[in-house]
DRENZA-165954 format. One record per residue: residue in three letters; y, z, x of N, C-alpha, C, O in turn. Coordinates in steps of 0.05 Angstrom, whole numbers, plus 5000, padded with zeros to 4 digits. Each point is the difference from the previous one (the first is absolute). Layout:
REM residues N
ALAYZXYZXYZXYZX;...
This chain:
REM residues 232
MET497450015017502650034982502749965019500150125022;SER501849734969502550005017501650234989499450134981;ASP502949925034501750224990502949884992500849795010;PHE500650364973502749894997501450294995499050224996;LYS503749705006501850234995500850034969499949814985;ILE500950405008500650084972502249814992500049904977;GLU502050055041502249804996499349734990501849864990;ASP495750055012498849794990499649974973500049774990;ILE499650474996499450034972502349984983502050115009;ILE498449794969502249934988501050264982502450074998;GLY495650054989500650234984497850255000497649965001;VAL503450274998498050185001500650224979502350104996;ILE495449954990499750174974498150265008497749985011;PHE503550234982498450245004499050114972501649984981;ASP496150125015499550184982501350275009500750015024;PHE499550184962501250295009498250195005499350045023;ASN499450104954498550215003497249975016498349844991;GLY501350285028497649995017500649755023498349955017;THR503649944982500649805016502550045015499949945024;MET502450164966502250075016500450325000501450125016;PHE497350004965500150294997497250124992499049964978;PHE499950185043497050064997500150284980500350225009;ASP499349744964500450194982497450034979500450104978;SER497549815030497750014977499450264992499450064977;ASP500850135048499250294992501950134978499250184985;LYS503449725015501950114980499349914975499850164981;HIS499849565018499249914972497450134987499950054976;ILE498450005039497450124991500750284992499250074977;LYS502050105038500950234992501550034976499550174983;ALA502349645017501749994976498949954976500750114979;TRP497349695022498449954975498250234994499850074977;THR499050055041498350244995501650184985499450054977;LEU503050065035501350204986500949914972499950154980;TYR501049585019500849944973497850034977500250134978;MET497749745031497750014982499350284990499250054977;GLU500950145044499550264992502150114982499450154981;GLU503249775023502050114982499249874970500050144981;LEU499449635018499649864973497450124987499850024975;THR498650045039497250104988499950315001498450134986;GLY503349995032499650325000497450075014499050234997;GLU499649585019497450065010500549955029501649825005;LYS497350295016500049955029497849815006497750074994;LEU502949695019498249805010498550085022501250095019;SER496449904982498150045022500449775020501149794993;ASP497850265034500349815021498249734990500849785005;GLU497150274981498849794991501349834981499849765002;ASP501950364978501549874979502149855015500649774992;VAL500750315029502049865017498949765014501449795001;ASP496150245011498849805012499249764981500349765006;LYS498650344970498749814979502549864986500149754997;TYR501650414995501949874980502849955014501149774997;VAL500150415017502749995009500349795021502049855001;LYS495950125015500149875024499349694993500549825016;THR498250154961498949764995501449834975499949764999;MET501450384983500849894976503249915004501650125015;THR498949674970503049974996501350234984498650144986;GLY504249905017501350214987499550014972499350214988;ARG501049515001499550024967497550084992499550144980;ALA498349755038497250094993499450255002498350114985;LEU503150025036499550295006501450184977498850204994;MET503649724994501350134980498249984973499650204986;GLU499449565009498349954976497550165002499150134981;HIS500049865041497250155007500250304992498250114987;TYR504050025020500250305000501050044972499150194988;LEU502949634999501250084975498049934978500250114978;GLY497749695027498349944981500749784984498449954982;TYR503649915020500849804979501849825015501050075022;GLU499549694967501849805012502850044993500950074978;ILE500849865046502950074996501449784998499049805008;SER503050194983502249784996501549925024500250185017;ASP500849604987501549955026502350195003500550115021;ASP500949924957502250225005499250255008501250145016;MET496649924972498950335007499049995027500150215014;TYR498849574995498750005028502650005019499950145020;GLU502249724975502349985019501550295000501150075020;GLN498850084957501050275000498350195015501050135018;LEU496649874976498150185016499749935031499750185017;ALA500349574989500049895029502550115017499850085023;GLU502649934961502550095012499650335005500750115021;GLU498350024960499650305006498250035022500650185016;LYS497249684988498450035025501349945024499650135021;GLU502349644978501849925024502050225009500950015023;ASN499750154957502050235007498750195019501250105019;ILE496149964973498450205017499349875026499850145020;TYR499849584983499549875021502450025022499550045024;ARG503249934966502249985015500550285010501050045022;ARG498350184959500650265012498150055022500850145020;LEU496749764977497850055021500949895029499450105021;CYS502049674974501049855025502050195013499950055023;MET502150064961502050115012499450285010501450085019;GLU496550074971498950215008498649985028499750205014;ASP499349534995498749965023501649855018499349775005;LYS502950345006501849855019499049885023501049795009;ASP496950345002498849915025498749704995499949835017;SER499250144958498849724993501849814988499249774995;LEU503350325000501849824985501549815020502350035007;LYS495949785001501049815022498549764993498050004985;LEU503449755027499249744999497449995018499850165018;ALA498249634975497949985019500649965027502049885006;PRO496350205014500849985028500449725011498249845001;GLY504050115007501049765013501449844982501249815009;LEU499050244964501049864981502849955003500849784994;GLU500950425016503049955000500549805022501749824998;LYS496750215022500449815024499649714989501649825005;PHE496150164982499549714987502249914983500849775002;LEU500350404981501949964979502549905017501449814993;ASP499150335028502649945015499949725013502049865002;TYR495450075006499349755014500349794975501249795004;LEU497850254973500449764978502949974996501049774997;THR500650465004502749994991501649855025501849854995;GLU497450205028501449865026499449704998501849845006;PHE495850074987499449724995501049894976499949754999;ASN501150384982501249934971497649864986500349794989;ILE497450325012497549924985500450124972500350254998;PRO499549594979500050114974498050174995497849955010;ARG502650274975498150204995500650164975502350064993;THR495450024994500250164975497750174999498249995017;ILE501950184961497650174992499349924971501649954982;ALA495550045015498949964977497950244992497750005009;THR503050154977498650254995499650064970501649924983;THR496150225010499450094971501550244994500250084976;ALA501050055044501550274993502249944982501149795001;PRO499550394982502150004981502850025017500250095023;MET501849804961502849995013500850295007501450025020;SER498150184968500450295006499250055026501550135015;ASN496049794993498750075026501549825022500550095022;VAL500149664970501149815021502850105008500849975023;MET500850154959502650085005499650275019501650045018;PHE496450124977499350235016499549915027501150125018;TYR497249674987499649915027502449885012500250035024;PHE501549844964502449885012501650235006501249985021;GLU499150224967502250225007498350195020501450125016;THR496649914985498350205019499949855025500550125021;PHE498749614981499549875024502349825008499749865021;ASP502650124964502049825005499349735007500649885021;LEU497850024957498649725002502549794996499649765004;TYR502550334990502549814998500649875024501149795000;ARG498250335023500349895027498849715004500849835016;TRP497150154967498049765003499549824975499349765002;PHE501050344976499749854974502250044981501550194998;ASP498549584986502149974983498650074971498149884991;THR503250324997498550134977500249764978498250024983;ASP503449765013499849804983497849845001499449864981;LYS499150155042497649825005497750134997497949885003;LEU502050384991497150164997498549934975501149904981;VAL496050145021498449984976498850234999498850105019;PHE501350024954498650265000498649994971500049794988;HIS499050435003498750014976501749944974501850164993;ASP497849634994501649934977498249894977498449835005;LYS501850274971498349894979499849724994498249904987;ARG503949965024500049714995498549825024499949765002;LEU499250435016498049875020497350134997499850234992;ARG498049635013497450135002499750095029500649865019;ASP498350404984499850135026497749875016498249874989;LYS501950195035497749895015497250094989499750234991;PRO498149595010499849815015500849724992499249805011;TYR502550214967501049724989501849925020501150175014;PRO499549584989502049885020502650034994501449925019;ASP500050184959502550014992501950125020501949875007;GLN497650345002501950135015500649865025502349975007;TYR495449945009500549845023501449724995501449895017;LEU498150004958501149744996503450044996501749855010;VAL499050374976502450094997501450065026502249915005;ALA496350235012501350075025500749805019502050015014;CYS496049784986500449755016502849854987501649905015;LYS498750104958502749914992501950125009501949875008;MET498150414993502250195008501049935023502449995004;ILE496049945014500649955032500349695001500649915022;ASN499149934960500549705000498049885017500749815015;LYS496950274985497749925018497649914986499250134980;GLU499649675028497449904989497650225009499850105023;PRO498649964958497750165007498649955025499550175017;GLY499949584985498349935026501350035024498749975020;LYS504350094981501150035024500950315004501750065017;CYS497050114967501050285002497750175010497749944995;MET503050255018498150205009499850304981502150124995;VAL495749964998499450234985499050225015498249975017;PHE502950304979498450245010499250144977501550064982;GLU495950005018498750154977498050185009498849985021;ASP500850224962497850225005497750024982498250155004;SER501849674974498050064979498949714993501349795004;LEU496150224985498649754991501549884977500149764998;SER501250394983501349894979502649875009500849804987;GLY500650295032502349885011499249785019501649815003;ILE496550175009498849735013499549794980500749775003;GLN498050334978499049784976502649884991500149764998;SER501850404996502549944990501249805015500649794990;ALA499950265039501349835018498449745002501249794997;THR496450225007498049785002500749844976501049785005;ALA498850294972500349874977502849834992500349814984;ALA501850345032502549884997500449785022502149874999;GLY496150085019499949765018500650105030500149855019;ILE500450434982500750075028497449955020497750064993;LYS502949835030498049925016499750175024498249945016;TYR503450284989499750175025500950274989502350064994;ILE495550095005500050304993498950185022497949965011;VAL503850254996499450185015499050254985501550114984;ALA496049985020499050254989500850255014499350025024;VAL502050184965500950255013498150204990499450034976;THR499550105044497750204993500450265006498250174998;GLY504249885009500550325007499750154982499450235006;ASP501149704966499450194978497549934980499550094978;ASN499349745037497549884985498349915021499749755002;PRO499150425015498049925022497549854989498749855015;LYS500850184963497249904990500449734988498049884991;LEU504849995007500549774989498649775019500049985024;ASP498549844956498149825011501149714985499449954977;ALA502049895038500949774986499049735015501349795000;LYS496450235013498549805015499649754983499849785012;GLU500150234962499149804983502649814993499849794989;TYR502550325019502549844995500649855028500350125021;ASP500049634977500849805022502950065006501049945022;THR500550164957503050015004500650235019501950015015;VAL496250204982500650225018499449955031497650005007;LYS504349965010499949895024499450195023498949925021;VAL501950354972500050215017500050294989501350034979;SER497750175031500450274989501250155019499349965024;ILE502650244971501250195015500050274992500050054976;ARG499850135039500550304991502650064993500550124980;ASP501349795037502950044992501949795016498949825012;TYR503450214987501549765012500450055031501149835013;GLU498150404999500049995029497949835012500349935023;GLU497749984963497949815008501149715001498649825006;LEU503950144987500949735000500849945030500349775008;GLY500150465008500749965028503049945001501449954981;GLU499550065048502949975004501149714991502449984996;ASP495949815003501149734994499449944970500949804990;PHE497850374997499449984972498249714996500649844983;GLU497450145033498449765000497650074986498950215004;LEU500249584976497850024985498349765001501149785004;PRO496150234992498749775001500249814977500550104977;VAL499349625025500549834977497649814999500049834982;
């Protein structure tokens, strides 16, 4: 395989949670605490492994509530959970930082004026929390962000990445995506992204070998090296 420098790529799109910010433990704990609050019962470690770690937020709510919920009810309950998540983040100051090496990489993209944005399933309330906490304004334009919106289907559908490409005015085939989940990889692949970097720092068991679009896996951005070279 030959090497190329990142400035040869026309556009870069990041997922956020688990890719730019390693926070899976906070989401798992927040969901666990919130389900205990809803049900009045303490979840066992087995419950957490079997349900909290494997189900989508909506499926988890419906499992413990015992009935289907409307879109509006889901949005309301999900935001209550996100309040708990943000509190947990603020309580753990030592972990409240971007993934190793990411700031340097973002500075590099900015120096070379490479179009970039974020495509995340996080709600706007969390996105603004991240911008304020990590001062993401240094690198990203809030008008070009893609986040959870009822008008868009969440990952693994391609909607978010298709919109993200339009936001930075680039064709999907000319963009690089950084992802940490199979649903995100499926979403980017379905959108026509040809070059995906799997970030495994928050998901070491991620196995994306079946996707030709995943060209390389990195633990974090320090593995990109001083010249930010990746195989092509």
